[in-house]
N, C-alpha and C positions, 0 to 999 in steps of 0.2 A: 223740232226743226233744228237743223244744224246751225252752228254759230255763223257760218258763212252762207247766209241766205243768198241763193243764186241771183246775181245781178240781172241776168236775162229775164228771170221770172218777174222781178220787181219792175223792170223796164216794160215788160209785156202788160203787166197790171196797169201801169200808168198810161200806156198807150191806149189800151182797151177802154179805160175809164175816162180818158181825157183829163185826168186829174193828176196831181203830184202827191203820191202817198209815200211817206217816208218808210225806210226799212225798219226803224224803231217802232213805228205804229203797227206794222205788220207783225213784228216779233212780239210786241206786247199782247196783241190780240191772240196770236198763236199760242202763247205761253199759258193761256187759260183753257185751252182745248185738251181734253183727255178722252179716254175710251168711253166714259159715261156720256160725254157730249155727243159722240157719234151714234149712240144707241137711243138717246132721248130725243123724241121729235120736238118737244118744247125747247130743249137746249139747242138743237140744230137750227130751229127757226130763229132763235135769238142770235145765234152766230151769224146766220145769213143776213139778218137785219143790221147787225153791227158792221159787217163788211160793206153792205150797201150804203150805210150812213157814212162810213169812213171814205168811201169812194164818191159820195154824194150822187149816187145813181139810184133812181127809183126801181124797185123790184116788185113785180105784181105777185099777188097771192098764188096765182097759177105757177109762176116761175119758182117761187119758194117751195111749193109742193113738189114740183119736178125735181128740184135739187135734193130735197129731203129723201124722196123715193130713191134717187140715184145713189146717194151716199149710203143709205141703209142697205140697199141691194148689193152694193159693191163690197160691203164689209171693210171699208177703207180704214187703214191704220191711222190713228190720230197723229202719230209722229210724222206723217208724211203730208204736211200742210201744203207743200208745193203741188201735189196731185189734186188736193181739194180746191186750191185756187184755180188751177187750170180747168177743172171741171166747171167751176162757177163762171169762169170767163167765157166758156162756150155757150152759156145761156143768153 
């Protein structure tokens, strides 16, 4: 993720979740994501649960499964956390 995390993305995350999530919290979580994370179902599930906990938003098992499938199918680049967050916000 770039040093200048897009303010519009953070604003959209906060509006969607109805919570105030700091830029530093998002960056800290994103810094732990790598290509292995995107290929491991267990690690993806953990990441999704961490994002949900940070936003204080419950996520059903079905939604987690849908997100995991979408990420694995897309072959998403782990350095593009903005795209991952946008995908998760659509759920």
